[in-house]
Each structure stands twice: as C-alpha cells, then as structure tokens.
SETORVO-297671 format. One record per residue (C-alpha): x, y, z. Coordinates in Angstrom, 3 decimals. Layout:
BEGIN
LORO       east      north         up
LORO          X          Y          Z
...
This chain:
BEGIN
LORO       east      north         up
LORO     46.979    -19.471     -3.103
LORO     44.945    -19.481     -0.107
LORO     41.358    -18.525      0.293
LORO     40.643    -14.805      1.824
LORO     41.010    -14.855      5.101
LORO     37.908    -13.709      6.260
LORO     35.897    -16.729      5.191
LORO     38.848    -19.673      5.647
LORO     36.502    -22.551      4.306
LORO     35.502    -21.175      0.230
LORO     37.283    -22.418     -2.221
LORO     37.800    -20.738     -4.889
LORO     35.585    -20.844     -8.156
LORO     36.302    -19.794    -11.559
LORO     33.131    -18.816    -14.190
LORO     32.411    -22.032    -16.100
LORO     34.949    -24.374    -14.609
LORO     33.157    -27.879    -13.116
LORO     31.469    -28.474     -9.955
LORO     33.354    -30.901     -8.399
LORO     32.571    -30.952     -4.890
LORO     28.442    -31.203     -6.294
LORO     27.388    -34.384     -6.788
LORO     24.269    -33.489     -9.013
LORO     23.834    -37.516     -9.872
LORO     22.408    -38.371     -6.304
LORO     19.793    -35.343     -5.947
LORO     15.897    -35.866     -5.045
LORO     13.585    -34.697     -7.307
LORO     12.427    -31.465     -5.876
LORO      9.100    -31.551     -6.930
LORO      6.712    -35.122     -5.823
LORO      5.705    -37.112     -8.340
LORO      8.218    -36.391    -10.968
LORO     11.659    -38.041    -11.567
LORO     14.877    -36.597    -11.888
LORO     16.342    -36.601    -15.161
LORO     12.763    -34.073    -15.606
LORO     14.289    -31.039    -14.338
LORO     17.721    -29.226    -15.018
LORO     20.543    -29.253    -12.360
LORO     19.946    -25.723    -11.595
LORO     16.741    -26.761     -9.414
LORO     17.997    -30.242     -7.635
LORO     18.498    -30.884     -4.204
LORO     21.441    -32.097     -3.664
LORO     22.801    -34.585     -0.317
LORO     25.169    -31.894      0.799
LORO     22.061    -29.210      0.814
LORO     21.071    -31.311      3.699
LORO     24.950    -31.622      5.481
LORO     26.683    -28.984      7.703
LORO     28.604    -26.889      6.873
LORO     32.050    -28.245      8.250
LORO     31.037    -31.593      6.264
LORO     31.093    -29.520      3.093
LORO     34.910    -30.129      0.959
LORO     37.531    -27.406      0.747
LORO     39.515    -28.340     -1.674
LORO     40.510    -25.299     -4.362
LORO     42.029    -28.542     -6.864
LORO     41.819    -27.360    -10.308
LORO     40.921    -23.354     -9.049
LORO     44.178    -22.284     -7.556
LORO     44.696    -19.907    -11.020
LORO     41.234    -18.502    -11.067
LORO     41.034    -14.642    -10.450
LORO     39.309    -13.551     -7.471
LORO     35.890    -12.325     -9.127
LORO     33.379    -12.964     -6.580
LORO     36.002    -14.308     -4.041
LORO     36.139    -10.709     -2.980
LORO     32.642     -9.968     -1.835
LORO     32.293    -10.721      1.795
LORO     29.746    -13.721      2.536
LORO     27.538    -10.608      4.986
LORO     26.982     -8.807      1.471
LORO     26.027    -11.896     -0.069
LORO     23.679    -13.272      2.545
LORO     21.999    -10.170      2.419
LORO     21.956    -10.283     -1.571
LORO     20.137    -13.863     -0.841
LORO     17.516    -13.121      1.526
LORO     15.944    -10.411     -1.386
LORO     15.485    -13.834     -3.300
LORO     12.935    -15.239     -0.282
LORO     12.139    -11.740      1.545
LORO      9.160     -9.131      0.815
LORO      5.312     -9.497      1.606
LORO      3.549    -12.224      0.830
LORO      2.691    -12.777     -2.785
LORO     -1.113    -13.558     -3.786
LORO     -0.460    -15.800     -6.598
LORO      0.772    -19.352     -5.644
LORO      3.420    -19.302     -8.849
LORO      5.702    -16.562     -7.064
LORO      5.437    -18.744     -3.740
LORO      7.122    -21.591     -5.295
LORO      9.141    -19.694     -7.637
LORO     10.774    -17.815     -4.249
LORO     11.253    -21.492     -2.732
LORO     13.144    -22.869     -5.802
LORO     15.158    -19.218     -6.334
LORO     17.802    -20.212     -3.577
LORO     18.350    -23.512     -4.322
LORO     19.618    -22.128     -7.788
LORO     21.927    -19.681     -6.193
LORO     23.302    -22.754     -4.594
LORO     23.922    -24.448     -8.149
LORO     25.858    -20.958     -8.861
LORO     29.866    -21.870     -7.698
LORO     30.768    -23.322     -4.665
LORO     31.232    -19.881     -2.936
LORO     27.913    -19.296     -3.203
LORO     26.379    -22.817     -2.013
LORO     28.887    -22.724      1.084
LORO     27.643    -18.981      1.714
LORO     24.044    -20.409      1.753
LORO     24.327    -23.733      3.603
LORO     26.250    -21.579      6.412
LORO     23.412    -19.562      7.505
LORO     19.987    -20.588      8.222
LORO     18.271    -17.487      8.540
LORO     18.477    -17.842      4.321
LORO     15.943    -20.877      4.260
LORO     13.975    -20.000      7.109
LORO     11.560    -18.617      4.549
LORO     11.898    -20.802      2.153
LORO      9.103    -23.303      3.092
LORO      5.853    -23.570      0.540
LORO      4.027    -26.854      0.733
LORO      2.995    -26.412     -2.667
LORO      4.493    -28.988     -5.536
LORO      7.621    -29.272     -3.079
LORO      8.808    -33.088     -2.176
LORO      8.885    -34.343      1.147
LORO     12.601    -34.949      0.502
LORO     13.273    -30.270      0.040
LORO     10.773    -29.820      2.923
LORO     12.396    -31.914      4.836
LORO     16.055    -30.465      4.226
LORO     14.621    -26.896      4.575
LORO     12.977    -27.311      7.831
LORO     16.522    -29.591      9.055
LORO     18.824    -26.596      7.906
LORO     16.439    -23.502      9.226
LORO     16.544    -24.888     12.619
LORO     16.789    -23.169     15.328
LORO     14.892    -20.362     13.739
LORO     11.294    -19.716     13.533
LORO     10.018    -19.820      9.737
LORO      8.189    -18.710      6.938
LORO      5.321    -20.968      5.749
LORO      3.270    -20.709      3.060
LORO      0.776    -22.636      1.058
LORO     -2.388    -22.956     -1.460
LORO     -5.331    -24.902     -0.469
LORO     -6.029    -26.244     -3.837
LORO     -5.778    -29.555     -5.931
LORO     -1.194    -29.284     -5.599
LORO     -1.644    -29.664     -1.977
LORO     -0.315    -32.329     -0.799
LORO     -2.912    -34.739      1.217
LORO     -2.678    -36.691      4.682
LORO      1.450    -37.984      4.856
LORO      4.567    -37.274      6.196
LORO      4.135    -33.567      4.744
LORO      1.656    -32.416      7.406
LORO      3.753    -34.902      9.864
LORO      6.696    -32.419      9.218
LORO      4.506    -29.145      9.422
LORO      3.352    -29.945     12.633
LORO      6.489    -30.693     13.857
LORO      7.521    -27.233     13.108
LORO      4.156    -25.683     13.684
LORO      5.358    -24.057     17.055
LORO      8.190    -22.404     14.532
LORO      6.107    -20.377     12.427
LORO      6.820    -16.739     12.343
LORO      4.759    -15.713      9.628
LORO      1.894    -17.739      8.032
LORO      0.504    -17.406      4.359
LORO     -2.785    -19.713      3.764
LORO     -4.608    -19.017      0.191
LORO     -7.905    -20.732     -0.400
LORO     -8.340    -21.302     -4.018
LORO    -12.518    -21.311     -5.696
LORO    -14.190    -24.304     -4.996
LORO    -12.131    -25.262     -1.283
LORO    -13.117    -24.677      2.055
LORO    -10.187    -24.466      4.053
LORO     -9.769    -27.516      5.693
LORO     -6.379    -26.718      6.353
LORO     -6.757    -23.297      7.270
LORO     -8.943    -24.457     10.080
LORO     -6.562    -27.101     10.979
LORO     -3.929    -24.230     12.077
LORO     -6.078    -21.783     12.835
LORO     -7.300    -23.531     15.805
LORO     -3.590    -24.633     17.007
LORO     -1.554    -22.985     19.323
LORO      0.945    -20.482     17.353
LORO      4.031    -19.551     20.077
LORO      5.860    -18.304     17.424
LORO      3.638    -16.943     15.151
LORO      3.892    -12.724     14.279
LORO      2.051    -12.446     10.960
LORO     -0.869    -13.829      9.619
LORO     -2.475    -13.700      6.653
LORO     -5.300    -15.823      5.350
LORO     -6.644    -14.914      1.556
LORO    -10.197    -16.721     -0.039
LORO     -9.953    -16.616     -3.912
LORO    -13.105    -16.480     -5.807
LORO    -16.375    -13.578     -5.462
LORO    -17.208    -14.167     -1.996
LORO    -16.834    -13.298      1.671
LORO    -16.560    -16.233      4.098
LORO    -17.381    -15.806      7.180
LORO    -14.881    -18.391      8.948
LORO    -18.087    -19.996     11.638
LORO    -15.308    -22.472     12.995
LORO    -14.466    -20.525     15.586
LORO    -17.844    -20.095     17.192
LORO    -18.005    -23.218     18.307
LORO    -18.087    -24.389     21.845
LORO    -14.075    -24.012     23.229
LORO    -12.882    -23.142     19.819
LORO    -10.283    -20.257     20.427
LORO     -8.174    -18.548     17.753
LORO     -4.547    -20.267     17.802
LORO     -6.034    -22.087     20.962
LORO     -5.990    -18.435     22.189
LORO     -2.400    -18.513     22.257
LORO     -0.352    -16.536     20.050
LORO      1.710    -14.283     22.499
LORO      3.612    -12.620     19.817
LORO      1.333    -12.112     17.035
LORO      0.918     -8.622     15.683
LORO     -0.294     -8.501     12.084
LORO     -3.382    -10.260     10.862
LORO     -5.068     -9.704      7.257
LORO     -7.742    -11.223      6.326
LORO     -8.930    -11.017      2.340
LORO    -12.228    -12.053      1.384
LORO    -13.174    -13.579      4.930
LORO    -13.855    -12.703      8.086
LORO    -13.080    -13.547     11.630
LORO    -15.607    -13.295     14.589
LORO    -14.883     -9.813     16.710
LORO    -15.281    -12.060     19.399
LORO    -12.140    -13.627     18.953
LORO     -9.790    -10.593     18.934
LORO     -8.367    -11.103     22.118
LORO     -5.200    -10.228     21.355
LORO     -4.179     -6.906     22.486
LORO     -0.507     -6.934     22.022
LORO     -2.501     -6.886     17.924
LORO     -0.434     -3.501     16.319
LORO     -1.959     -4.048     12.438
LORO     -5.512     -5.887     11.682
LORO     -6.721     -5.505      7.755
LORO    -10.151     -6.981      6.612
LORO    -10.990     -6.438      2.583
LORO    -12.744     -7.916      0.155
LORO    -11.487     -7.800     -3.372
LORO    -14.086     -9.564     -5.505
LORO    -16.685     -7.559     -7.735
LORO    -15.695     -4.522     -5.616
LORO    -19.870     -3.531     -3.588
LORO    -21.619     -5.900     -5.856
LORO    -24.751     -7.004     -3.912
LORO    -24.234    -10.636     -4.213
LORO    -22.106    -11.172     -1.478
LORO    -22.703    -10.152      2.420
LORO    -19.867     -8.430      3.761
LORO    -19.027     -7.186      7.420
LORO    -22.114     -5.765      9.546
LORO    -20.912     -2.903     11.189
LORO    -23.212     -4.396     14.280
LORO    -20.570     -6.946     15.033
LORO    -17.497     -4.476     15.723
LORO    -18.203     -5.325     19.293
LORO    -15.434     -7.070     20.087
LORO    -14.094     -7.553     24.261
LORO    -12.673     -4.694     25.980
LORO     -9.480     -3.945     25.547
LORO     -8.920     -5.895     22.624
LORO     -7.064     -3.082     20.500
LORO     -5.518     -1.201     22.499
LORO     -1.837     -1.960     21.121
LORO     -3.410     -1.479     17.299
LORO     -1.360      1.051     15.449
LORO     -2.786      0.137     11.841
LORO     -6.796      0.046     10.834
LORO     -8.031     -1.325      7.194
LORO    -11.253     -1.702      6.203
LORO    -12.067     -2.238      2.183
LORO    -15.680     -3.285      0.524
LORO    -16.251     -5.262      4.155
LORO    -18.471     -3.348      5.707
LORO    -22.151     -3.443      5.990
LORO    -24.224     -0.174      7.129
LORO    -26.987     -1.175      9.540
LORO    -30.547     -0.125      7.981
LORO    -32.501      0.270     11.063
LORO    -32.313      3.732     13.476
LORO    -32.874      1.774     16.331
LORO    -30.070     -1.064     16.296
LORO    -27.792      1.649     14.678
LORO    -28.289      3.877     18.061
LORO    -27.291      0.592     20.635
LORO    -23.776     -0.101     19.578
LORO    -21.322      1.357     21.414
LORO    -18.146      3.113     19.977
LORO    -15.035      0.600     19.837
LORO    -11.624      2.772     20.635
LORO     -8.545      2.492     19.563
LORO     -6.098      4.837     22.619
LORO     -3.027      3.908     20.060
LORO     -4.030      3.820     16.246
LORO     -1.812      5.874     13.956
LORO     -3.032      4.824     10.399
LORO     -6.728      4.213      9.529
LORO     -7.765      3.107      6.241
LORO    -11.116      2.500      4.831
LORO    -13.032      1.703      1.064
LORO    -16.547      1.741      1.963
LORO    -19.936      3.363      0.894
LORO    -20.925      6.467      2.037
LORO    -23.816      4.967      4.590
LORO    -20.729      2.608      5.777
LORO    -18.303      5.239      6.387
LORO    -20.778      7.624      8.222
LORO    -22.087      4.332     10.386
LORO    -18.369      3.740     11.105
LORO    -16.792      7.334     11.753
LORO    -19.525      7.056     14.805
LORO    -18.474      3.439     15.899
LORO    -14.882      3.585     15.668
LORO    -13.074      6.320     18.354
LORO     -9.690      7.258     16.809
LORO     -7.030     10.124     18.629
LORO     -6.915     12.944     16.445
LORO     -3.323     12.703     15.359
LORO     -4.414      9.454     13.351
LORO     -4.098      9.493     10.020
LORO     -6.898      8.786      8.213
LORO     -7.372      7.266      4.217
LORO    -10.954      7.512      3.606
LORO    -12.377      6.546      0.376
LORO    -16.083      6.484     -0.239
LORO    -17.183      4.141     -3.337
LORO    -20.122      4.391     -4.981
LORO    -22.179      1.013     -6.518
LORO    -21.660      0.198    -10.553
LORO    -24.612      2.695    -12.146
LORO    -25.414      4.335     -8.854
LORO    -27.351      7.324    -10.037
LORO    -26.033     10.885     -7.487
LORO    -28.308     13.628     -7.361
LORO    -27.754     17.269     -6.124
LORO    -29.718     15.691     -3.375
LORO    -27.395     13.424     -2.286
LORO    -24.174     15.471     -2.081
LORO    -25.030     16.373      1.764
LORO    -25.460     12.859      3.193
LORO    -22.471     12.147      1.131
LORO    -19.924     15.470      2.576
LORO    -21.553     14.745      5.769
LORO    -20.505     10.590      5.795
LORO    -16.838     11.384      5.516
LORO    -16.183     14.497      7.214
LORO    -16.914     12.327     10.297
LORO    -13.545     11.319     10.165
LORO    -11.966     14.931      9.636
LORO    -11.117     15.493     13.584
LORO    -11.494     19.812     15.154
LORO     -8.734     21.995     16.444
LORO     -5.734     20.393     14.426
LORO     -4.280     23.355     12.673
LORO     -3.535     21.880      9.451
LORO     -1.369     24.117      7.604
LORO     -1.504     22.569      4.016
LORO     -4.749     21.520      1.773
LORO     -4.250     19.556     -1.516
LORO     -7.538     18.955     -4.069
LORO     -7.020     15.856     -6.595
LORO     -9.279     15.686     -9.678
LORO     -9.368     13.444    -12.430
LORO     -9.961      9.825    -14.185
LORO    -13.301      9.773    -12.121
LORO    -11.553     10.192     -8.669
LORO    -11.531     12.947     -6.611
LORO     -9.569     13.855     -3.422
LORO     -8.889     16.294     -0.765
LORO     -6.426     16.181      2.148
LORO     -5.659     18.076      5.268
LORO     -2.126     18.193      7.058
LORO     -0.340     19.636      9.517
LORO      3.342     19.707      8.088
LORO      4.169     21.874     10.852
LORO      4.784     19.318     13.802
LORO      7.783     17.029     13.909
LORO      5.552     14.178     12.970
LORO      3.561     15.013     10.579
LORO     -0.404     13.601     10.036
LORO     -3.505     14.542      8.035
LORO     -6.518     13.333      6.648
LORO     -7.685     12.245      2.935
LORO    -10.923     11.781      1.788
LORO    -11.213     10.471     -1.887
LORO    -14.324      9.874     -3.749
LORO    -14.325      6.819     -6.364
LORO    -16.849      8.033     -9.263
LORO    -15.885      5.675    -11.488
LORO    -18.611      3.498    -11.933
LORO    -21.166      5.880    -10.729
LORO    -23.719      7.427    -12.448
LORO    -25.879     10.528    -12.377
LORO    -28.987     12.360    -12.912
LORO    -28.638     15.589    -15.472
LORO    -31.430     17.756    -14.687
LORO    -32.385     21.582    -13.125
LORO    -31.207     24.987    -12.974
LORO    -28.230     23.953    -11.562
LORO    -26.796     21.736    -14.646
LORO    -27.960     24.471    -16.577
LORO    -25.782     26.602    -15.162
LORO    -23.030     24.113    -15.674
LORO    -23.654     23.571    -18.883
LORO    -23.266     27.244    -19.795
LORO    -20.621     28.056    -18.281
LORO    -18.812     25.228    -19.416
LORO    -19.577     26.231    -22.867
LORO    -18.548     29.422    -22.479
LORO    -14.909     28.429    -21.076
LORO    -14.346     24.830    -21.928
LORO    -15.907     24.903    -25.873
LORO    -14.851     21.116    -26.180
LORO    -15.098     20.143    -22.558
LORO    -17.980     17.607    -22.330
LORO    -19.923     17.762    -18.755
LORO    -20.362     14.975    -17.562
LORO    -23.536     13.569    -15.688
LORO    -22.024     13.479    -12.379
LORO    -20.850     16.776    -12.104
LORO    -23.982     18.545    -10.483
LORO    -23.149     16.363     -7.786
LORO    -19.682     16.775     -7.604
LORO    -20.621     20.816     -7.950
LORO    -22.629     21.321     -4.857
LORO    -20.217     18.077     -3.128
LORO    -17.951     20.326     -2.617
LORO    -19.780     22.891     -1.768
LORO    -20.831     21.118      1.145
LORO    -18.028     20.020      1.610
LORO    -16.977     23.229      2.129
LORO    -19.260     23.971      4.688
LORO    -18.986     21.175      6.584
LORO    -15.367     21.691      7.380
LORO    -15.032     25.045      7.682
LORO    -13.409     25.134     10.512
LORO    -10.904     22.554      9.695
LORO    -10.699     25.094      6.181
LORO     -9.707     28.440      8.144
LORO     -6.016     27.053      9.101
LORO     -4.324     26.158      5.809
LORO     -2.026     28.502      4.771
LORO     -0.906     26.455      1.345
LORO     -3.405     24.308     -1.193
LORO     -1.489     22.205     -3.582
LORO     -3.473     22.038     -6.579
LORO     -3.322     18.817     -9.505
LORO     -5.887     18.404    -12.515
LORO     -5.420     18.575    -15.982
LORO     -5.959     21.463    -18.576
LORO    -10.054     20.205    -19.792
LORO    -11.019     19.603    -16.628
LORO    -13.879     21.527    -14.723
LORO    -12.152     21.469    -11.723
LORO    -11.490     25.244    -11.265
LORO    -14.984     25.741    -11.360
LORO    -16.062     23.131     -8.673
LORO    -13.344     24.153     -6.322
LORO    -14.213     28.156     -5.906
LORO    -16.918     27.218     -2.560
LORO    -14.061     25.441     -1.052
LORO    -10.802     28.129     -1.830
LORO    -13.245     30.638     -0.152
LORO    -13.680     28.882      2.579
LORO     -9.778     28.742      3.037
LORO     -9.103     32.840      3.888
LORO     -5.435     32.295      5.340
LORO     -4.171     30.673      1.995
LORO     -1.283     32.686      0.826
LORO      0.065     29.659     -1.708
LORO     -0.678     28.093     -3.976
LORO      1.556     24.966     -5.353
LORO      1.050     22.585     -8.635
LORO      3.115     19.295     -9.366
LORO      2.307     19.377    -12.902
LORO      2.550     22.311    -16.204
LORO     -1.216     21.351    -16.699
LORO     -3.149     22.668    -14.182
LORO     -1.470     26.789    -15.557
LORO     -3.095     25.524    -18.972
LORO     -6.208     25.202    -17.728
LORO     -8.262     28.343    -18.912
LORO    -10.893     28.665    -15.755
LORO     -7.720     28.327    -13.445
LORO     -7.846     32.313    -13.422
LORO    -11.508     32.044    -12.232
LORO    -10.575     30.016     -9.697
LORO     -7.655     32.091     -8.389
LORO     -9.778     35.505     -8.405
LORO     -8.813     38.336     -5.343
LORO    -12.713     37.195     -4.182
LORO    -11.779     34.097     -4.053
LORO     -8.189     33.846     -2.707
LORO     -7.909     37.619     -1.411
LORO     -4.550     36.335      0.958
LORO     -2.646     34.420     -2.475
LORO      0.493     36.119     -2.447
LORO      3.264     33.421     -3.719
LORO      2.772     30.269     -6.478
LORO      4.775     27.521     -6.367
LORO      5.898     25.498     -9.688
LORO      8.299     23.114     -9.782
LORO     11.613     23.957    -12.058
LORO     10.869     20.724    -14.160
LORO      7.996     21.764    -15.345
LORO      9.636     25.335    -16.366
LORO      9.464     24.222    -20.431
LORO      6.235     23.117    -20.472
LORO      4.777     25.837    -18.221
LORO      2.146     28.230    -20.203
LORO      4.171     31.162    -19.331
LORO      1.420     33.661    -21.643
LORO     -0.821     32.569    -19.088
LORO      0.976     32.418    -16.093
LORO      2.361     35.953    -17.143
LORO     -1.610     37.076    -17.856
LORO     -2.733     35.718    -14.339
LORO      0.127     37.972    -12.412
LORO     -0.954     40.819    -14.032
LORO     -4.432     40.561    -12.693
LORO     -3.213     39.909     -9.452
LORO     -0.545     42.516     -8.748
LORO     -0.780     41.415     -5.230
LORO      1.373     38.161     -5.952
LORO      4.743     38.983     -4.660
LORO      6.754     36.397     -5.441
LORO      7.207     32.822     -7.673
LORO      9.400     30.284     -6.691
LORO     10.526     27.176     -8.467
LORO     11.428     24.435     -6.493
LORO     13.974     21.718     -7.629
LORO     14.808     18.816     -7.259
LORO     17.803     17.233     -5.631
LORO     18.100     14.913     -8.347
LORO     17.690     17.384    -10.877
LORO     19.886     19.482     -9.420
LORO     23.086     16.905     -9.095
LORO     21.944     15.930    -12.953
LORO     23.660     19.633    -13.969
LORO     27.142     18.845    -12.077
LORO     28.818     22.527    -10.891
LORO     27.249     24.533    -13.565
LORO     23.987     23.664    -11.162
LORO     23.333     27.450    -10.256
LORO     23.920     29.175    -13.234
LORO     21.874     27.064    -15.684
LORO     18.955     27.331    -13.501
LORO     19.554     31.140    -13.505
LORO     19.504     31.233    -16.949
LORO     16.309     29.332    -17.447
LORO     14.333     31.635    -15.043
LORO     15.997     35.026    -17.523
LORO     14.042     33.395    -20.118
LORO     10.694     33.720    -18.543
LORO     11.568     36.951    -16.339
LORO     10.745     39.299    -19.239
LORO      6.602     37.759    -19.625
LORO      6.531     38.177    -15.777
LORO      6.019     41.469    -14.051
LORO      8.656     43.482    -12.605
LORO      6.648     43.346     -9.081
LORO      7.363     39.416     -9.018
LORO     10.086     37.861     -7.360
LORO     11.433     35.054     -9.580
LORO     13.349     32.540     -6.937
LORO     14.260     29.008     -6.841
LORO     15.744     26.604     -4.174
LORO     16.763     23.560     -3.812
LORO     14.659     20.404     -2.132
C-alpha cells in the first residue's frame, strides 16, 4: 500500500500502533530546571523536532494494513487546524501562553502523519516562542524550525522568567524577526526586559502589546531620556500598539503608519489612587496619527481643572479614524470631545462612567449630556435610533444604515457604581407615577437624574433626532424606561416604525403611555421577532393596536436559522402561528412576516 499521492513522504499510521519513527528516549526536557522523567511523552521534545523534513524516516513497516482514517485529510487542511492551536489574540495570563507553546508539540506526538505535517510548515512554530518555564533547547528548536518567517514573541516579567544567559542571547539574535510582541509585567516588577526591547530596533514588528499587572498606571518615562526613542526610531511596519496600565509619552508617537492604538487602565476603574493620563499630554508631533484607523481610551484620561490650560490645548487631527472607543468620566469626555478632531463618518462608542458612590442629582444631568453630545456629528441623516436600559446601564445609538458603509454613534451610561440624591418635586412626581403604574417597582436613587438626563439629551440632540424613522427599544417588563423616554420620542417626529427584540418590552405596562399618538404621531408599523410570538403579551399588544388605529402593520421578521430548521413546511407553519394571534388583532392591521 502506498502513501496518498498528494503527500508521498507521509507514512501510514494505525491508531494505537507504536510510533517506531519517534525516538522518545533521547528528548531533552521541555521545561527548565527539571529532569526528563518528570514529563510524560506528550510534552517532550525529540531530536527529530530539530531535523529537516527530508531527514525524517518514512518507512511504512508495521502499518501496511492500517485503514486510511486521518491520512485522507489533506496536509493543507491539517495545517490550518494546527494553526488554531497557536493563533489568536495574546492572552492576558501566563499559563494560556505557555499552553499555546506546548499544544503544537503535543499534536506532533499524536501520529507520524501529524508530526510530518507540523515539521514541514515553519509558520506553525512562528507563533510559539514563549520565554517563561521553557527550556533553552525547546526555544532554540522553535527558533530554528520557524526560519525564515517572522515570529511571535511573548513573555511575562516575573519570577519564572530566565535571568541573564543564553535565552536572552537567543532573543537578541532573533529580535528583528519579531512581528508580534506581548510583554506582561507582574506586580512588583518594573519591566527591565521590556525597557530593553522598547529601546531596540524592531524592523519586523507589526503588533506590540504591553500589560502591567496590578492597580497601577505606569508612565514609561525612560523613553524621555536623552537620545531614547521608541524602538530606536526604527519600526517601519508597526501597525498596532496596545497598552494596559501603562502609558508611552505622546511625543514618541512619530509613527505615522500606526493603524490602531489602545490605552486602558483596568485596575480599580475610576479610582482616586491612580493618576491616569492628562489630556494635556495628548500633544504628539504633527501628522503622528494620519493613518490611524482605531483609537481606544479606557479609564486613562485625567481632565484638566484649570480652564486656562484647557483653552491652550490644540485639537489633534485623526483624518483617517474609523472607530473611536472611549470609557471615561463625564468631564474627561467633554474635554476629549474638543481635543479629538475625527471625521464625521467615524464610528464612535462613548461610555460615561461614574466613580464609586458618586452622588448624582438632577442638576448634574445637563453637564453629563453636554459631555457626550460633543461626539455626535451634525448633518449625518441618521436612519435608526436604538435605546437600551437595564442592569444599571443605559445606552442610545444613532446609526445610518441606508449607506453602503453604515456609520453611527453609541452613547452609554454606566451607573452601576453611582448613587443619587432623592428629593424635590421631580422625585415626588416620579414616585407617584411609578406607584400608580408599577406598584411593585422601587424607584432608584438615580432615576430623578436619569429622567432629567434623557430630557437634556433630547434637547441637545434635537437636530440629529429629527431624521430617524425607526426606533429600537430594549428593556424589561418592570422598567420605568418608557416614562424616562417620553422626551426623547417626542424629539423624533419622523419615527414610523418601532422595533423590539424581546417579549419583555410588550409586557411593560407603561409602554402604551410612551407610544401614545401625541408622543409618536407618525407611527405606522411595529416589528416583533417571530421567535417572540409564543411568549408575546398578545393581549397587551391588541389593546395598544385598538388604541392606535393609525398603526397599519405588524411585521414578524424570521431568523434564517429558524426558517431553515422548519424545513419544507416553514411557510405554512409560520402562517399558522400568525393566524393563532390574528383573532385578537384588529382587522385593519396587516400581519406579515419576512425572512432576514
């Protein structure tokens, strides 16, 4: 029996048969400082791993009568499967990185066929190099077997990282091959090895990820030393820079080819114990971000207190920016909205966070609304508006979906940690109204603030809200959202369609109040997922339709997966389901469905 014609050097292998071609007894240890006997066969490195594919044995002795099984899988397909063992975004923890390094080795011990495929493709080992807990022999084999391709280098600067010695000599010899770099710096460590790499040339580097662990925000001020330059001012291919709990001085951003920058602080978010980035430091050299497509700033901006210093800041131009993500305090958002000059078509995702136990009163609503409205461009002609409320988080999205490249802005308010001050006439009115409609609903301390906030948003965004013809609503049955959203809906005179995605919305007793004719005079259509029909509050829907005789249509979009699962009888089954609720719906309202 001969090997498959598409891979003539692959020996056949029967599951359970001994791998006579793999000499397990002569392997060096995978991990530093341990004896060979301490590791099972599945995580040992053989001398064959260092050989070229042409030197490997190809005898089929003992496997002549084995069934084809996995040998029928083309090596190109197996290669793509094996790449999933090492590909993906760099993990934050050290263990997954190490496991990624040994996963490929384990796969190479499954069969002679797997081993041959892995040894023939150097790209499979290019993503493996990880410096913690792995032996020099293993790293040397990986480095040599991945040539001449670029490599992904990762390590955590902690107690498991090798000190001075051959490992770092090996890294120095291959540093110009590094295309993706991940460095994690453990708590109590300063990042000495990181410093050496950030000051070295990186001609092949495409993505750099640096993460300091712990509740700290580290300013990498060694880059401000005389003559110091990020990557020795030689990183011609660097496209993405991801920084967590650390900041690079902005005058170092002389990288006009950067396409993505992410700076985030993920310790105790919005605490007062860490001094984050001052927006005044956002003053890079001219044309530093001409190619930037994505910018993310999370809990890392510290607003300027003195108005005189704020007026002196010049806006930074991002002419090519396509996606902007911010998670900051209201004041930081307000200042950044003036400091960041982005194209009108840029997608923006803005989250306003509040410090722990920060008390919010109705007098704070106007300033918060002003802070986020600065990110909403005028004249975009938005077609859709989406509102979601629940679990202490509120969001408003405006999108223009009719264009070839849909664009939009999403504004979020994270109120999980915020408190509130209950008092005044507004609070009393909310309590009375809520008790009459939702007797089991307890008004939160933040609801007076939220009511005024949505009023201020409706006022500040009146120009943009005049365009959408569709509004999407998402909240639960006990939410006071319909009452909070009255001002917003009144500011949208062209809304013709209301879309919901969960049956909870129609079970909310305040919803008819929100959708009254005086609030939504142009409403003509409702869109409810077909998948919600069985749980839909049909009686509540019928009562609403009876009160709004000008609503002409209720559409039930059907997910493609649902439609396909019904088989050939899909259309008749859907029609039958809709007939079951038609008796309670006014005859003047058309019921239809459509696949989506």
